[in-house]
Each structure stands twice: as structure tokens, then as C-alpha cells.
N, C-alpha and C positions, 0 to 999 in steps of 0.2 A: 691349474684352471686347464677349464676344456672349451670349447667354441662349441657352441650354440649349431647346426648342421643343419637346412634350413632344405629340407623334402619336397622335391614337389608331387602335390598327389593329379589323381586323374580327376581330366576333368567330368564334373556336373554330369549325366546323363538321362534328362529328364522322360519316365517314362510310362505307358498311355496305357489302355486296354479297348480292344478293340471291339464297337457293334454290334461288330456281326459275333465272329466264330468264339469273343472273350477274355482271348488270350492277349500275352504282358505285350511289350513291345518298344521302344526307344523309340519315341516321339515323328524322327526320321524316317520310320519307315510306314506310319500308319498316315492317311487322309482327314483334314479337319472338316467336320462340316458344325452349321449353327440354325440354331432356328430362326427364321426367317420372320422380318414385321410382321407377311401375312400370314401367320401359319405354321408358315412351312419349316422343309429345312432347304440351307442353300453351301457350297462351299464358301467358304471362310478363311484364310489363312491366323485370322486374330479378332477378337470382339467380338462379344458375348457369350451367351452361357450354348458350349461346343461341349461336341464329343470326335470320337477318330473313331473311322474303320481303316484295316486292310486294303490294299487296290488288287484287288483278287475276287474274279464270277464269284468262284465258296463263298470269299464274306459275304461278298454280296447278298445273293442268294439272303442267304440267315438272318441279316440286315432287315430286306425286304417282309423277312415270310414268321417275323416274332414280332406277339400280339402285345408284348407288355414294356415297360417303359422304356425309350430313350436311354439308357447308360448318362449321365452328362449332361444330358438336357429336363431333365427331371418332366420328360411333358412323355406322352404317348404321340406320337407326328400317324399323321392317317398314310393312309398303303400307298392310294397315291403317291401322296410328294413322298415317301419311298423311294417309289419306280422312275418316279421322274428324277431325284438327286442320283442314283447308281444309274442312271441313261443318260445325266445332261456329264458324265464320270467316262460314258462308255465300256464300265462295266461288263453289264449283258447279266446285270445276276435276274 
């Protein structure tokens, strides 16, 4: 009779999509933001409907220029709110 060999599987790494560039990356490489109660957006590690952004000026610029729905939030976010979010993170988009 053969013995069952338990194999150690690699741990699952969640993959998220950047709201600026649209590229996929591990969640640890991205920063999460979510809808705020005032209709804007805020950096929030958990809770609420959220989306993700690479911590780079290039992705921040693309996110600010975006006019479509923000992926993950299923909502349009005013340009002023996007600019404030990027400024709060010091990304300079």
C-alpha cells in the first residue's frame, strides 16, 4: 500500500486591477481606496466597495484623467475628489 504524500501548495496571492493603468498586480503592490460617505473617495485598507491604484505618479495621472466609471466602485467620481485622493497620498498626479 502506498502512502499519501501531502504536498505543500503555494499560498494564494490575491490579484487586483489598477484603476489608473488597468494592469493586474498582487494586492500588496497596490493601495486601496473606497467610496466615502460624502460621495468622494478616501484611502481605506478595508470595508466598503473599493478599488486599487499603483503608488506611482504615472498611474495617479491616468486615474485623475479618467472619465469613465471607476472599476470596483461602480460609480463616477468627480475629478476634484480624484485629485484630492491623489494629493492625500502624495502621488502628484
